[in-house]
N, C-alpha and C positions, 0 to 999 in steps of 0.2 A: 287090373292094378292099374293106377294112374302114373303115367310119366311127368316128372320134372321137366318144364320147358322154359320159364322166367329166368332172367339173372337174380332176381331178388329171390325166388325159390332156392335155387343153387346156394346162393349165399346164406341163407336162414339156416339150410341143413348143414353146410360147411362151419357154422358156428356152434352147432350142436355138438354132441359127444362123439367121439370115437368108439364104436361098440366091437369092432373086430378088426383083426389085421393078419395078413399072410406075409409071405415073402415079397410079392407084388403088388398087393392091393390093402386099400383102407377103406372101412365102412364107416359113415357118419350116419347118424338119427337124431332126427329133431321132432318133437311132438306136433301133430296138427290139431290138437283138440284145444289148444289154447287161444287166445284170442291175437294171433301174431298176426301183424298189418305190415303193409309197405312203409307206413309212416313210422313204426316201431325200428325199421332197418335203417332208414336215412332221415334223421332228424332236422337235416340242414334244408331240406325240400319241405315248404309248408304249403307249398301249392298243390301237391299231389292228392289226390284224393285217398283216404285210408280204406283200401279194401284187402279182404282177407286173403292171404296167399295160397291157402288150401282149401278151397269152397266144397270139395267131394270128400267126404268121410272115406276111411279106407287106407290101404297101404299106397303108399306113392313111392317110385322108383328113378333114379338118374344116375347116369353114368358119366364120369369124367376122365377122358384117356387126353392126356396133353401130347401135344407135339414133341415134346422134350423127351419122354419116355417110349414114344412109338412113332418114327420117321414117317414111315408110309402109311397114306390114307387108308389103303386096303387094312394094313394091320388095325388101325385104329377103328375102322367099322366093324370088322370081325372081332374084336373084342367088346365092343359095344353089344352086337348081336348075342353073344355069349351071356353077358351080364344080364340083357333082358329074358333071354331063354330060360336062363339057371332062376331068376327072380321069379320068373310066373310060376314056376314050380314049386318054389319055396312060399308062395304066396298066403296060403293057409295057416303058415307056421310063423309068418312075421307079425309083429304087432302093428296096431294101426297108427302108424308113424312115418314120415319121410325118412327115405333111405337114400343115400348116395355111394356108389362103390368109384372109389377113385384109384387109377393105376399111380403108383407111388414110386416104382422104380422099372427099369426097362429089361425086356427078356434079351439073353444073350443071341446077338445077330450072328455070331460065328456058329450057335448050336443050331439055330432054326434058320437056315438058308432062305426060305420061301417066306413072304409075308402071308402065307394062308395053308403052310403047310400042315399036314395032319398032325405032327408032333406039336406045333404049337397051338393048334386048337385042342389037343388034348390036355396040355400042359395047362391053359388057360382054364377049361371047363374043370378039371380036376381042384385047382385052386380056387376056384370061384365056389363050387361046391363046399370046399373046406371053409371057406368065409361066410356064405350064409347059413352052414350049419351053426358055427360059433355065434352069429348075429341073432338067430333063432334062440339060442338057449340063452343069451344075455337079457 
């Protein structure tokens, strides 16, 4: 599974449809087989070459964990690791598209005292499995 890396890739997937939601996460999806190029995203910059955003066929995955919803870097990194781990296990079930998992609300800090507690990891894992199951069936 390829990972989203550039800003234009993230923007292209965010512009796509939301295919699954849970209490804390949303998954966006955009097709990678169309002629989507950088020039389609920013029509104001005519000097940039129009290169394809997704040059390798297959599923792509990205994670967006804003500081607004996860204040500590260790929490953000833990959530991203979980996203990519669960994503790789669901790879055969996902369509050949670009997927972006976005954290859309905070986990309760009073309930999860430690930034990397086992309870938090289990809660994130359970919710991500639900999210990927919904996305695989839609």
